[in-house]
C-alpha positions as CSV (number, residue, x, y, z in Angstrom):
1,M,58.1,232.5,123.5
2,T,60.6,231.0,126.1
3,F,64.1,230.0,126.1
4,T,64.4,227.1,128.6
5,S,68.2,226.2,127.1
6,E,71.5,226.7,126.0
7,G,71.1,229.8,128.2
8,G,68.5,231.7,127.0
9,R,69.8,231.4,123.4
10,R,67.5,233.3,121.3
11,P,66.3,232.4,117.7
12,P,68.6,233.0,114.3
13,P,67.6,236.8,113.8
14,N,65.6,235.9,110.3
15,A,64.0,233.1,112.5
16,G,60.6,234.1,111.5
17,G,61.3,234.8,107.4
18,R,59.6,233.6,104.5
19,M,61.7,231.5,102.0
20,P,60.8,233.5,98.7
21,A,59.3,230.9,96.5
22,A,61.6,231.0,93.8
23,L,64.3,229.4,95.3
24,L,61.3,226.4,96.7
25,T,60.4,226.5,92.6
26,A,63.7,225.9,92.4
27,L,64.8,224.0,94.9
28,Q,62.3,222.0,94.0
29,Q,62.8,221.3,90.3
30,A,66.7,220.6,91.8
31,A,65.3,217.6,93.8
32,A,63.4,216.4,90.8
33,A,66.2,216.1,87.7
34,A,68.2,214.8,90.7
35,S,66.7,212.5,91.5
36,S,66.1,211.5,88.0
37,A,69.3,211.8,87.0
38,Y,71.3,209.9,90.2
39,G,68.1,207.7,91.1
40,V,67.9,208.7,94.1
41,P,64.1,207.8,95.5
42,K,63.5,211.1,97.2
43,I,65.9,214.7,97.5
44,Y,64.5,217.1,100.5
45,F,64.7,220.0,101.8
46,A,64.0,221.5,105.7
47,R,65.4,225.0,107.5
48,A,67.1,224.8,110.5
49,F,64.7,227.0,112.9
50,G,66.6,226.9,116.5
51,N,67.5,222.6,117.2
52,R,65.1,221.9,115.0
53,L,64.4,221.3,111.7
54,H,60.7,222.1,109.3
55,Y,60.0,220.4,105.9
56,L,60.7,222.9,102.9
57,T,60.1,220.9,99.5
58,G,61.1,218.0,97.9
59,Y,60.5,215.5,95.4
60,G,60.7,211.1,95.3
61,E,58.5,208.4,96.8
62,E,58.3,208.1,100.2
63,T,60.3,205.0,100.6
64,Y,61.7,204.8,105.4
65,L,65.4,204.4,104.3
66,P,67.4,206.3,106.0
67,A,68.9,209.7,104.7
68,V,72.0,211.2,104.5
69,K,71.6,215.1,105.7
70,E,74.2,217.9,104.1
71,F,74.0,221.0,104.8
72,I,73.7,223.5,101.9
73,G,74.0,226.7,103.4
74,D,71.4,229.6,104.7
75,D,70.3,227.1,107.5
76,L,68.7,225.0,104.4
77,W,69.7,220.9,104.9
78,V,68.7,218.8,101.6
79,F,68.5,215.0,103.0
80,I,68.8,212.2,100.3
81,E,67.4,208.5,100.6
82,G,68.6,205.8,99.3
83,A,71.8,208.1,99.1
84,E,74.2,204.5,99.2
85,R,73.7,204.2,96.0
86,L,76.0,207.0,95.0
87,T,79.5,206.9,94.7
88,E,81.1,209.8,96.8
89,E,81.5,211.6,93.4
90,E,77.9,212.0,92.3
91,R,77.2,213.2,96.5
92,S,80.3,215.9,96.3
93,E,78.4,216.7,93.1
94,L,75.5,216.7,93.1
95,V,75.7,218.4,97.3
96,K,77.9,221.5,95.0
97,T,74.9,221.7,93.1
98,L,72.4,222.3,94.8
99,R,74.5,224.7,97.4
100,A,74.6,226.8,93.4
101,V,70.9,226.9,93.3
102,V,70.1,228.5,97.1
103,A,73.2,230.4,96.8
104,T,71.7,231.9,92.6
105,H,67.9,232.4,94.5
106,G,68.8,233.2,98.8
107,A,67.3,232.1,101.4
108,A,66.8,234.8,103.3
109,P,63.8,237.2,102.2
110,Q,65.4,241.2,100.9
111,T,64.6,243.5,103.5
112,Q,64.2,246.7,103.4
113,P,67.3,249.0,105.8
114,V,65.3,250.7,108.8
115,P,66.3,254.0,109.2
116,P,67.7,255.5,112.0
117,G,65.8,257.2,114.4
118,T,62.6,255.0,114.0
119,R,63.1,251.8,116.0
120,K,60.9,251.2,118.8
121,E,63.5,251.5,120.7
122,E,65.5,254.2,119.0
123,T,61.9,256.6,119.8
124,N,61.8,255.4,123.6
125,R,64.5,257.2,125.2
């Protein structure tokens, strides 16, 4: 992998990590509930890897309407198609609820701490 833009900036530390299945399921369920509760046709989620966003999961019918993008935490973004149907208060409440889902289920996989002296860099001295 080469890094050619912005002075060789590296990807985030957990860029290759997998999303917990519980979080993906919770996001899909939250999207389905929010879609019916707020009357928006499609809600979907993406994870940021550097400057790119990669689709994770979502719910609803494709409308080809412009989507509103909101950051919800842990390199995750929500896209809401048909957001013009929402009042500012409804949109704020929806985003707050989705942030709570992310905080509850966590986006970063749990890793075991590495004992001192076992890292490759430390053993090749």
